[in-house]
N, C-alpha and C positions, 0 to 999 in steps of 0.2 A: 504494500500500500504506500502510495506516495506521501511524502511529508513536506508541507509548505514551510518555507524559511521563517515565516512570521510565527509559526508554532514554536520555533527555537529562539525567538526574540531578536532575530537578526534584521538588518536593514539592507535595502538595495542601494545602488550608487547614485540614483538620479538626483535626489535633493542634495546629497553631499557634494556632488560634482558642481552643481549650480552655485552653491555657496563658496566652494573653493575658487572657482573662476572669478566670481565677483570679489572675493577677498584677497586674491593674489597669493594663494598658498597651494601646496599640493598635499594630498592625503597619502600617508605612508601605506605602502603595500608590502608587508613583511611576510616572507615565506616561513612556514614552520613544518616540522616533521614529528616533534615529540612534545612531551609535557613541559620540560624546562624552557624550550623556546617559546611556547605559548604563554607560560607564566611571565617570562621576561617582557614579551610584547605587551601583554595586558597591563602589567604593573607600570611599565614606562608610559603607556598611553593614558592611563588613569591619572598618574602623577603629573603629567603635562597637560591633561585635559584635551587630548587629541583624539579625533575619530580615527578609526583604523580599518584597514582591509587585511583580513587574514587570508593569505594566499596558500593554496595547496596545488602542487603540481601532480600530474598523473603518477609520477614515481612516488611522491609522498603519500598519495592515497593508497597505493599498493603497499607501501611500507607500514602505514599506521592502521589500515583497515577502514573501509568506508563507514561501517557502523560505529566504530570507536570515534572516528573523526566527527561524525554528526553529533554524537553525544558530547564530545569535547567542545564543539561550537555552542551547544546549549549550555554547557557548564561555564563557558566563557562569559555569556551574557548574564549569568547569575553571579559569577565571581566578581565582575566589575562593580556590581551593586554592593557586594560585601566590602570591596575596597573603598567604597564611598562615593563613586561617581559613575553613573550609567552611560558611558560613552557609546556612540553608535558603532556597531560592529558589522562588517560585511564579510561573508564567507565566499571566497572567489576561487574558481578553477583557473589556474595559470597554465597557459599553452595547451588548452584542449585541442586534440588533433583529429577528432571525429565527431559526427553528430551523435553517435551512440554514447560516447563518453559524456558529452555535454548534457544529453537527456538524462542519463543516469544520475549525474550530479544534481540537476534541477529536481529530479524526483526524490532525491535524498537530502533536500533542505538547503542546497546552496542558493545564495541570493544573487549571485553574479557569476557568469562564466565567460571565459575567453575562448573563442574559436579561432585558432591560428591556421589560416589557409594561405599564409604569405609565401610558402614554398611552391604553391600551385600556380598554374597559369591564371591570369587575371580573371577570366570569365568563370573558371572553376572555383576560385576564391569567392567571387561574388555569390555564386549559386550555393556553396556550402554555408557561407555566413548567413545568407538570407534564410536558409532552412532552419538553422539554429535559432535565429531571431524570431521566426514565426512560432516556433514551439515555446521558447522562453517567455515571450511576451504574453502568452496565454496565462502565465502564472506570475506576471509582474516581476520577472527576473531580468536583471540587466545583462547586456551582452557587449563584450569588447571584441573588436575585430583588429586585423593588422594588415598594413601595407608596407612593403619594404622588408628586408631580411637583416637580422642582426647576426653577426659572426659570433663564434664562441661555443661553449658547451655548458648546458645547465640541465641536469637530469637526462631526460630523453630527447632534449632539443639540441641538435648538433648542426652547425653550419660553418664551413671553412671560410666563406667569404660573405661580406655584407653588401647590401645594395640599398642605397638611400631611397626613401619614399619619394615618389614622383608627385609633386603637388597637383599636376593636371589630372590625376586620377581620383583624388580624394572626394571631390564633389559627387561624381558619378557613383563611387563606391558607397558613400554614406546614404545617398538618396535611394539607391537600388536595394541595399541590404537592410536599412532601418536600424543599424547598430546604434548603441547608446554612447559608445566611446571608441576611439581609434588609437591603436598603438602605432607609432611611427619610428622610422629609423633615421637618426640624424647624427650618428657617430658613437652611440653607446654600443656595448656588446656584452655577452654573457661571460660569466666566470671571473677569475681573479687576474687573468692575463689579457686585458682588453686591448693593449697596444704592445708592439715590439719596441725595444729600446731605440732602434734606428728611426722609428716614427716620431720620437720625442726630441725636445730640446732641453738643455740644462739651464736652470736659473742661476742667480748669483751665488746661491748656497750649494750649487752642484746637484740639485734635485732634478730628476727627470720630469719634464712637464709635457703631457700628451697634447696633441692638436686639439683646438677648441671644437665644441659641438657646432654643427651646421645650423646656426640660428637663422640664417637666410632662408633655409628650407622651412623651418618652423614658422617664420613670419609670413612666408608665402602661403602656407597651409592655413594659417589663421585668417588671412585675407579671403581665402576661398570658402572656408566654412567658419565664419565668425561666431565665437561663443560656443563652439562645439568642444566637448571634452577630449583632450589629448593625453595619451599615456606614454611614459618613457620606461622601457624595459632595460635591463642590464645596467643599472645606475649605481652600483656599488663603487665606493671611492677607494677601497683596498687600503685601509689605514696601515701605514708602514710599521707602527709600533706593534701591531698584532703579527704582521709578517715576520718582523725581527724576533719576536718572542718565540714563534713557532720554530724558526731556524735555530735560535739559541738553544732550544731544548730538544734538538734531534730531528726537527723537520727539514724539509727541503722544498722550499717554494722560491724559485728564482725568477727574477725579472717580472714581478707582479706589479701591474700598473693599472690604476682605476680612473674614474671620472672625478676631476677636482670638484670639491664641494661648492666652490663659488659658481661653477658652471650650472650645477643643479639648482642652486638658489635662484639664479637668473631665470632658469627654465620654469621654476615653480611660480614665478611672478607673472607668467604668461597664461595661455590656455592649457598648459600642462597641469592637470589637476590630480594626477595619480603617478607616483614614482615608485618603481619596484626595486627593492633592495633585498638581496639574498646572500651573496658571497661575503659581504661584510660581516654578517651574523655568523656564518660558518667559520670565518677566520678568527673572530673574537672568541668563540666558544672553544675552538681547537687550541688556540694560544693558551687559554686559561687551564684547559685540561692537561695539556703538555707540561705546563709549569708546575701544577700540583703533583703530577706523577713523577716528575723529575726531582722535585725537592723532597717528596715523601714517597720513595719507591716501594715502601711496604704497605701503602694505602690500597685497599681493595673495596672500600665502601663507595658505591657510585654516587651517593649523596655528597660525599666529601670532595669530589671533583666536578660533579655536575652542578652542585650548588654554587660554587665560585664562578663557574662558567655562565650560569644564569645571571649572576650579579653583574658580570662584565657586559653581558649582552644587554641587560636593562640599561646600563649607563650609555652604551652605544646608541640605543634607540631613543633615549631621552635627548641626547645631543642632536640626533637627526631631526627630531620633531621641533626642537627649539631653534637650532641654528642653521638648518639646511632647508627643510621643507616648509617651515613657517606655520605648521599645523597646531602648535601648542596653543591652548586656550580657545580652540575652535570647535570643540565638541558640543 
C-alpha cells in the first residue's frame, strides 16, 4: 500500500524553493546513508534554523533498506520537534535513473524525486522526465530534472566527461516536461577530485584555485526561465583540513580539489535554490574516524568513533548553512 509523504510529516520543495529564490539563499541538500549522518544533518539544521533536503541516492536506498529509510524520515520529523524547532524536511531521491525507481520512491513516502535523463539523447530525456512528472504530480510530489552532464563518480553515477547545459534548451525542456526544478551543469562535478591540478592556478599562498563556475551560462538560463528553481549538483568544497587528517592517519587521497565556497555563495544568491553536498560529509566523517582509531587503536566500540564523526559532520553542516548557503534562520 502506498504511503503519502504528508503521512510522514514531510514537505515538498515548491514553497521552499519560492522562498529561497526570493530570499537569495539556497536550501542544503545533504546526502545520508546511516543514523549518524542523519542525526548530524538534523541537529545542524535545527540549531541554525535551516530547512533541509535529505537526499538518498539509489545506492543509499539499497544500503539502508527502503522500509528503514521511510521510517527514518518519519523519525526525523519527530526528532526535530524534540530538538525544539520543527524545520521543514524534504525526502528526495538523488539521481533516479528510471521511472520505476522514481515511482517506487513516490509510493514509499518520498516528497521529491530527481529523474536524471541527462545521459540520454534530448528527446528521450524529455519523454522520461515528463513520464515521471505526470505520475509524481498526481501525489503533489516535486520533480527535479537535469540538462547537461557532470563528470565524476558518486555512487552509481559515473561520467568521465562533463558537458555544460545549453541555455537554448532549457525553455523547451521545462515547458514540455513540467518539472519543478532543473539541475544544470556549469562547472561542478561529483566526488572529491573535481579538477586536475593542471586545470588550476596557484594563489599567493600557493593554494590550488580551480577555474570559476560558468556564471555566464547560469545568467543566460535565468534570463530564459526567470524565477525558475535551479539546482547545483557536485558542490562539495573538499575542505583540505579533512583531506590532510585522512592522509595523516593512513589514508591516501591525492590531489583532491573542490568548489570554492565563495563561488557557491555567489550561486546561492541567484536562482540556484538547492545545492547538493555529499563528498564533504564523507571526508569529514572519514577524517574523524581515522583519527580516533589511530590515536586509540584498541577502541572497538562504534559509538566511540562514530560519535566524534557525527560531531565533526554537524559542525561542517552548520558552517555550510550559515556561511555558504545562507539558509540559516530561514526555516
